[in-house]
N, C-alpha and C positions, 0 to 999 in steps of 0.2 A: 504494500500500500504506500502510495507516495504522500508527500507532505500536504499537497492540496486536498487530497481525500480526507486526511486526518483533520485538517482545519475545517473543511466543510461539515464533516460529521460532528465535530466539536461544537461548531456554531449552531447546527440544527439541534443538538442535544441540549445546549444551554437555552435556546429559544423554546424548546418543548418544555423544559423545566419551568421557565418563566410563565409560560402559558398555563401550566398545571397549577402553579402557585396562585395565579390570578383567578382562574376559574376551572375547577376540577371537572365540572359537568361539561362545559364547552370543549375542553381538551379531550375528554373521553369520547364525546360525540364526534369530534373531528377525526380522532384516531379510528373510530368505527367506520366513518365514511371513507377514509383513506384505505383501510383494509378491504372494504367492499370493492372499491375501485381497483385496487391491486389484484384482487381475486378475479375480477372480470377481465383484466388485461393480461394477466400472467400466462394463461394457456396459449393465447395467440403469440405472445412474445417468445415463449419457450419453443413453440412449434417453428416460428420463423428462425430463431437462433439455431435450432437443431437442423433445419433445412439448409441454412447457410453453412453450418459446420460440415454436414454431409457432402454438400456440393463442393466446398473447398477441399475436402478430403478426397473426393473422387476426381476432381479436375486438378491437374498438376499445374504448378506455377508456370511451367513452360507453355502449356496450352493457353493459360490466361494471358501470358506475355505475347504469344503469337496472335491471338484473336483481338486482344484489347491493348496491346503494347504500342510502343512508339511507331512501329512500322505498319500498324493497322489503318492509319489514316482516317479518312471520312467514313469508310465502311465500318471500322471499329466503333466510331462514335455513333453511327446509325444503329448498329446492333445493340450497343449499350443503352441507347435511348429507347429503343423498342422494348428491350427487356425491362428497363425501369418503368416504362409506361404500363406494361402488363402487370408487373408485380406490385406496384404502388405500395412502397414501404414507408412507414413513418420515419421522420427525421432522426429520432433517437436510435434507430437501427441503421438507417442509411449511412450516417456519417462514420460510425465505427466500421461498417462494412467497406466503405470507401477506403479507409486506412488499410484494411486488410488487402483489398484489391491492389492498392498502390505498392504495398510491401511485397506482393507476389508478382509484380512486373507490369501491371496495367499502367497506361499512360494517363497523365493528369487530364487532358481534354476528354478522353474517353470516360474516365471516372466522373468527371463533371457532368457529361451528358447523361450518364446513368443516374447519378444522385438527383440531378435537377428534374429529370423526367419521372423518377420514382416518387418524388415528393410532390410535384406539381400536376402531373398528368394522371387522370383517374379512369383508365379504361375499365377497371373492375367495377367501378361505381356508376358507369355511364347509364344503365337502365334507371337507377334511382334518381340520378341527376336529371335525366330527361323528364321523368315523372314530375319532379318538383319545379324545375327551372325551364323546361322546354328543350326541344331538339336543337333549335338554332343556337341558343345560348351554350348548351353543352358542347356541341361540335366546335363552336367558336372558341370557347375557353380551353378545351383540350388541344385544339390546333395551335392556338397562340402559346400555350404552355410548352408544347413540344418545340415550337419554333424558338422560344426563349431558351429552352434547355440546349438546343443545338448552337444558338448564338453564344451562350455562356461557354460552351465547350470550345468553340472557335476562339473566343476572346482569351480563354485560359491558355490555349495553344500559342497564341500570339504573344501574350504577356510573359509566359514562362518558357 
């Protein structure tokens, strides 16, 4: 555990203690809400982390480097953006996964395309989005999000 984690946990612990001293009932109620929220999200997060772990265990760093590495060019960015758009991963998972992809040989622009599209494009939620916001809005939002993801990937390639 690094120093930043220790500091963060220490601050949270102190604030929880202050909250408990100020109002035991509100603190207990907040902890119950937090536990309930955690229990709802934990299975999905565990499944996603397990899937990522298995995928990275089965796919070699050489394959990742070949498909998503420096030499992959625009095709690698398009593949990464498409995978991200389909998977639709929350940011709390996408960023650590991006670090793992980078450490296994993926290029920065390609990882940028993946993370941006995974967080912004929502192909998995398209039917629900169409129901509530309409077909035109949903197609426009997803198209613009994908375009922005590819633009960000290109910019990262130019900058870095």
